[in-house]
N, C-alpha and C positions, 0 to 999 in steps of 0.2 A: 339627526341621529347617526347617520353614516359618517358625517364629518367628525362627530365626537369620538366614535369608535376608532377612526383612522388616526385622529390626533392622539388618542390614548396609546394606540399601538406604536406610533412613531416616537412618542415620548419614552415609552418603555424600552424600545430598541436603542434609542440614544443613551438612556440611563444604563442599559446593559453594556453598551460599548464603553462608556465612560468607566463603569465598574471594572471592566476587564483591564483597562489601562491602570486603574488604581491597584488592582490585584497584582498586576505584573510588577509594579514598583515595590510592593510589599512582599513579593515572592510567595504569594498565597494563590492556590489554584483558583482560576476565575469562576469555575462552576460553583464554588462555595458562595461567592459574592452574588451570583445570579440567583441561587436558591434563597439566600437571605433577602434579596431584593423582592422576590416573589412573595415571601412571607410578609414583608413590610407593606407591600401593595395590596395584600389580600384583606378579607373581611376582619381578620384579627389584628391587622396593623392599621395603616392609614385608611383602609376601606376604599381605596381608589378603584379596585376591581372587586366586584361582589360575587364573582363566580366561585363556587366550590363544588361543582358537579364532578364526581369521580369518574363517571363514564365518559364525559366529554374530555376531561383532562387525560384520561387513559388513551383515548383515540388520538388526541394531539400528540401524546408521547409516542405512540406506535408509528404514526406518520413520520414524525421526526426521526425515529429510530430507523425506519426504512431508508430515509435520505442519508443518514449518517453511515449506515452499514454499506450502502452502495458506494458512497464516496471513499470509504475505507478500502473496499476491494479495488476500486478504480485507481486509487493512489498507490496501492501496494503492487498489484499485478502478480501473476503466477510466478514470474521469474524471481521475484524477491521472496515470496512465501515458500516456494518449492523446497529450498534447502532445509527449512525448519518445519516442514509440514507435520512430521511425526511428533516432535515435542509439543507443537502448538495444538494439534488435534487431540493429543493425549490430555493436555491440561483443560481443553475446552469440553471434553466429555467425561473421562474418568475423574479428572481433577474437580469438576463440579460435583460429582457424586461423593468423592472423598470429603470435600469441604462441607457439603451438606450433612453427611453422616457425623463428622466430628463436632461441628458447631451445633447441630441439632441435638446431639447427646448431651452436650454441656448445657444447652438451654433447658432440656428436660430435667436434668439433675439439679439445676440451680434456680430455675424460675418455676412459677406455678403454672406449668403447661403439661399437656399430655405429650406422649412421645411423637405422635403424628403432628401436633401443633408445633412442637420444637423443630421437627424436620421442615415443615412448611416455612417457618420463620427463617431458618438457615438457608433454605433453597432460594428464597427471595434475594438473599445477599450473596449467593454463591458465584455469580458471574462478575467479571471485571467489566469496566466501562470503556468502550472504544474512544469516546471523546476525551475522557479523563486520561487514558493511557497516551493518546496522541499528544495531548497538551503537555504531559510529563516529559515525553521523549523529545519534544520540539527543541527544548533548550538543554538536552542531556548529551553527554558523550559516552553513554553506555555502549558496550561492545555490540557490534552489528548483529551478531547471532542472537543475543539476548533481546535486543530491540525488536527484531523481526519476529521472534517467538511471541513476545508480548502483543505485538500488533495482530498476528495471526490468531492467537488465543482470543483476543477481545472481539475479533470479527466473527468467530465461530461459536463462542460459548453462549451468546444471547439466545439463539433459538433453542439450544439444549436446555437452558435454564427456564425459558418460558414454558416449554413442554413439561418440565419437571414440576414447576409450580402449579400448572393446571391439573396435572395428574394427582398431586398431593392434596389439592383442594377437593377433588372428587373423593379421595380416601378419607379426609377429615369429615366430609359430609355423608360418608357411607354410600357413595355412589360409584365406587370403583375399587379395584384391587391393585396390589403391587404388580401382578402379571399384566393387567390392563395398562398400567403406567408404562412399563418397559416396552411392551408390544407397540403401544401408541407412539412412543418416542422413536423407536427404530423405523416404524412405518412412515411417520411424518418427515423425519430427517432424510430418509431415502427419497421420498417424493420431492422434497426441497432440492436435494443435490441433483437429481435428474432434470428437474424443470429448470433450475438455475443454469446448469451446464448447457442444456439444449437452447434456451433463449439467449444465453451469452454467445454461443457459437453462431446462432442465426444472426444475432446483432452484428458480430464481427464480419460475417459474410456480407451483410447488407451495407455496412459502413464502408467496406473496401470497394464496393461496386457503385454505390450511390454517388451522384453528383448533385447535391442540393443547390437550390438557387442562391442561398445566402449562407455565410459562415455561421450566422446565429441560429440556423435551423439544426445544426448538429447537436448542440446541447439539448434542444427540445426532443430530438430523437433519442438521445441517451436517457433523458428523464422518462420517456415512454418505455424504454427497456426496463428501467427499475420498477415502474408501476406494473408492467405486464408480468415480470418475474414474480412479484409478490401476489398479484391477483390470480394468476393461473395456478400457482402452487396452493394458495388458500382455497380456491375453488375445488381442487383435487384433494382437499382435506389434509394439506400440509400446513406448516406454520407460516411459510412465506418468507421468514426472516433469513434463513440460510440461503434460500433461492436468490434473494436480492444480493447477498454478499458474493455468492458464486458467480452470478451474472456480472457483477462489478469487477471481479477478478479477471474474468474472460475478456471483458471489454478493455480493461487496463493493460492486458498483455498483448492485444492484437495490434498490428500495424494499420491503424484506421485513419481516415481523414478527419481533420478538425480536432485532433486529440488535445492540443493545447487549449483551445477554447472550451472543450468539454470539461477538462480537468479544472480550469479556472472557474467555470460556472458551478460545478458541483462542490468545489471548495467553499465558495461563498454561500451556496445554498445550505451546505452542512453547518456552517457557522450560524446562519439564521435559524436552522432547525434546532441546534443546540440551545441557542438563546431562548427561543420560544418554549422549548421543552423544560428548561430549568426554571424559567419564570413561572410557567403554568403549574409545574409541580410544587413550587414554593407556595402556591395558593392553598394547597391541601392541608397544611399543618400550621397550627398556631404556636407562637412562642411558649404559651402556657402549657401546651401538650408536651413539649420537649422537657419542660421542667418536671412533669409528672413521671417520666420514664427514664430519668437520667441514670438511675442505678442499673436497671435492665440494659440500658444502652451501653454502659461501661462494661458489663459482664459479656455481652455479645461481641463488643468491639475487641476485647481482650481475647476471647475465644477465636475470633476470626483471624486476627493479626498474628497471634502467638501460637495457635494450635492448628486451626483448620487449613489455612493457606500453606503454612510451612509443611504440614504433613502431606498434603497433596503434591507439592513441588518436590519434596524429597523422594517420595515413593515413585514418582513418574520420571523425574529427571536424573536421579542418581544412576540408573541403569543405562542412560544415554550419554554418560561420560560428561555430565556437567559437574564442574568443581563445586566444592562446598561454598566458596565465595559467590559463584554464579547462582547457586541455589538460594543463598541468603538474599541476594539482590532480587531474584525473581519473586521470592516470597514477599518482600517488602514493596515491590512494584505493583502488586495486584490491586490497583485503585478501584474503588467503587464510585459510581457517579450517579447520574440521573436514572440509569437503567434499572437498578434495584427499586427505586421509588416507583417507576412505571409498573414493575411487577407487583409491588405492594398494593397497587390499586385493584389487582385481580381479586383477592379475597374480599376486599371491601365491596366490590360490585356483586360478588357471589353470595354475600351475606354470611360469611364465615364468622363465628363468634370471636370477639376480641380483635377483629380485623383493624379497627381504628387504632387500637393500641399497637398492633404490629406496624402500622404505617408510621406512627410516631417513633417507634424504636428504630425502624429502618432509616428514617430521616436523621435521627440522632447519630446513628452509626456512620452514615455516609458523610455527614459534616465532620465528625471527629476524626475518622480514619483518613479522609482525604486531606485534611489539614496536616495531620501527623506525618503521613507518608509523603505528601507532595512537598512539604517544606524540608524534610530531612533526607529525601531519597538520594539526591545527587551527592551530598556529603558522605552518606553511607556507601554508595557505589565506589567513590574514590577511596574510602578507607578499606574496602574489600578488594581493591585493585582490579575492578572489572570495567574500568573506563579506558578510553583511548584518547588520542588528540583529535579525533575526527568526530563530527556530530553523529548522534545515533540515527537521525533521519537525514540522510545526505541526499539531496536532490540537486547536485551541481549542474546537471545537464538539463536545460530548460529549452523547450522548443519555442522560439520567439514567433516564428511565422512559417507557413508552409507555402512554398512557391510551386504550386502543383503544375502549372502549365510548363514550367521549366524542369520539372522533375527533381527539385532540390528542396533542402530544408536549411534553416538557419538555427544554429544551436549556440547557447551561451554557456560559458564555463568561467567560473570565478577562481582566481589564483589566490590560494590561502598561504599564510605565513610559513607553514611547515611543509608545503608542497615541494617535491623534488624539482619541479619546473621553475622555481624562483631562481632568477639569474640566467636561465637558459635563453638562447636566441630562438626566435620564431622558426627559423629553418631547422632547428634541432628537434622539433616536436615530432617529426616522423609521420606527418599527415599523409594519407594516401593522395595520389595525384588528383583524384576527383574531389578533393576537399582543400580549403584554404582558409586562413584567418583574414577576413576582409575588413574587420573593424576591431580596434583595441580601445576600450574605454578605460581611461586612467583619470581618476578623480572626476572632475566635471568636464573633461575634454574627450573627444572622440579622435583617435589617432589612426592614420593609415599605416599599418605596420609594414616594415621591410623585413627581409630575411635576417638582417643583422640586429633587429630590435630585441633588446633584452626584456624579459618579463619581470615585473615587480609584484610583490604581495599587494593584493587589493585590485589588481587589473582584472578586467572582464573581457574575455575573448569571445568574439562573435564568429563562429566557424560556419562557413557556407559549404555544404556537402551535397553531392548528388545522392538521391534517395538510395541508390544501389549500395553505397558505402556508409550511409548514415548509421547503420546498425553496428559498424566497427568502432565508432567514436567512443561509446561508453567504456569499452575495454582499454582504449587508448588513453582515456582520461585517468583511469586507474593507474596506468604507468606514469602519467604526469604527476600524479599524487605521490606514489610510493617509490618511483624510480625503477629501472634507469630510464632517463629521458632520451629519446631518439628512436630510430627504427630498430627493431630487434635484430641482433646479429644473425646473419644467414648461417644456417648449420653447415658444418664441414661437409665437403662433397663426399658422397658415398661412392667408393670405388666399385666398379662393375667388372665382370669377368671379361667382357669384350669391349672394344672401343665403341663410343657412342656413334650411332648411325642415324641418318635422316629417314623419316618415314612419314607418310600421309595416309589418311583413311577416314572413315565416318566416325562420328562421336559415339563412344561407348556409354550407354546410360548407367552402367555400373560405377562410372567415375563421378556421378552426381550432376549438379547443375553446371552447365558449361560457363555460366557467368562467374561462378565462385567455385571452381573445381577443387576438390580435396586431393584428388589424384588424377593423373593422366597416364593411361596405359598401365595402371597399377603402381606407378611411381609417385610418391608423395610430392605435393606442391609446397615449396618453402617460401615463395614470395610471389605476389601478384604485381606486375609492373604496369599494365594498362588494362582498362575495362572497355569493352565495345558497347556502344550505345544504340546502334540501329538494330541489333539483334543480340541474343545471348552469346557471349564470347569474351575471351581475355587472353592476354599475353602473360605467361607465368614462367618462373624458374623452378625446375624440378630438383629433387633431392640429389640426383646424380650429376648436377651441374648443367644439364641440357636445358634448352629453352623449348617452350611449347606454346602453340596457338590453339585455343579451344574454340569450339563452335560447331557449325554443321560439318565442317571438314577440319580434321585435326592435323597439325604439323608438329613434329617433334624432331629435334636435332641440335647441333651446335648453334651458337649465336650467329655465326657467319652463314651457316646453311639456312637458318630460318630467315635471316635478312635477305639473302639472295632469292629465296622462294617468294618472299613478300614483294620484292620488286617485280617479279614475273606476274604475280596476281594483280599488282597495281596497273600494269599495262593492259590487263584484260578486264579491269573493273567496269561494271555496267552502269554505275550511278555514283554520285558524289559522296554518299555516305560510305559506300564500300571503299572508294578511293581514299577517303580520309582515314579510314581504319588502317589500311595497309601503309599509309604514310606514317601513322603513329607507330606501327610495329617497326618500320625501317628506322625511324628516329630513335626509338627506345633501344634497339639492338646496337645502333651506332654509339649510343651513350654508354 
């Protein structure tokens, strides 16, 4: 029996993967193929799988949704979402309500439904789907702000929609009121946000300090973080979904150990979750049921794509200075996926009248709208002039491995055809002294680059960087993409009223971290020449042209004066690390 179940699961996974390849060649969203595959394998199709238990399939969908939301937060991180947090949050909350109100009203006026039933049907389809949105953006060149807004909205609107659907089910069954609905939504979302932030912060703290025995244990610990975030929030009477997303955002933003292996693990796990969710949801509806609701499905699809989503986008994004073209693109990019079908199982389980009909309508709308939007979106975005030459989801910087014992990381950067660094020499890249290009992959060959090696489109640079400067590489890569290539020009020297003098003294905490000082003695730092490794400290150039050594003891003066003082310190050095540092300072000042 077990062997048969495993064989069936393996065959369905292989069939799903093959279907995704087939869908990619046809430019059709893969989730459509997955859903159809589930329908064909179900009781109304080939009868390979005989399960049509709505409760079981709902639970499978919720588990998959937890994994998908956590991976979405992990891949995005707060750094990417923060600039678009206002429009994303507005669409995820008020946008869901506006879409529900508009589509629900249309359903009430055109279909044989009560107003409450119309709102429930609309609410089920009010949220966008993270998996569908990410698949859409993967091959898109949509402007970065729009892409990040769509990602953030898809991660945040699922819990809002889930609570709205549950509240409307209570209203339809005369077990709740509108006040109960909104109070419950605010309360549960607050619980989720607090729990997700707390567990995410605790996880980052633990990951930064833990040294697990195996690299493979870090993904296990991250999976435990996702499960705890959902379980703790649900135990405290939250929804749990927003808590999972917030915890993923926190973990994706923190400088943690094993981040590459964690990201790769959850990326694969999210794909398996999507495949399992789409296949299992496909079992719920028969092809005959879709034929019975095609009129209702067309009405609701038109209301959703042409009225509900555009109204929400225009009302919320116009005040935030999104252009009409950007609003039109955001309206058409609101893909529905498996998530609305998961929510459609809620009224089925609750015994709401006509719930099976709602499920078939939602299934029809998801299939039709996803095909329409997925196939036409990129062409529409180009026609609206909201695309660029860069991918919408650009992850050019990939951590290949972490050499923790050496305190360094290896980062990979791909050279694209339109990058400013094409044709530049390696020595022109302006890498900090604590980083270098150690391997250049060109075609099928690995080259050892020299400073004079010119970069070609398609090259892959493997940059070895000390952990202290690794955070500077993403900003540097942006300059390699957009130009100018090379170290930034040093600002013109700021004249002072008196001649620069040499001084020493203790480090002033107001100047910040001595390893990466923003100022020294109130004078801005314009360039960091060397970084000290045995203790926090650096050799920097100040805005007024003087040199400074930061650390436990500060030295500020002309280049010659700092060099002379460093020679004296070298003679009095008490260990090799200190002597090495002063030798570096002397050499840098001489250069």
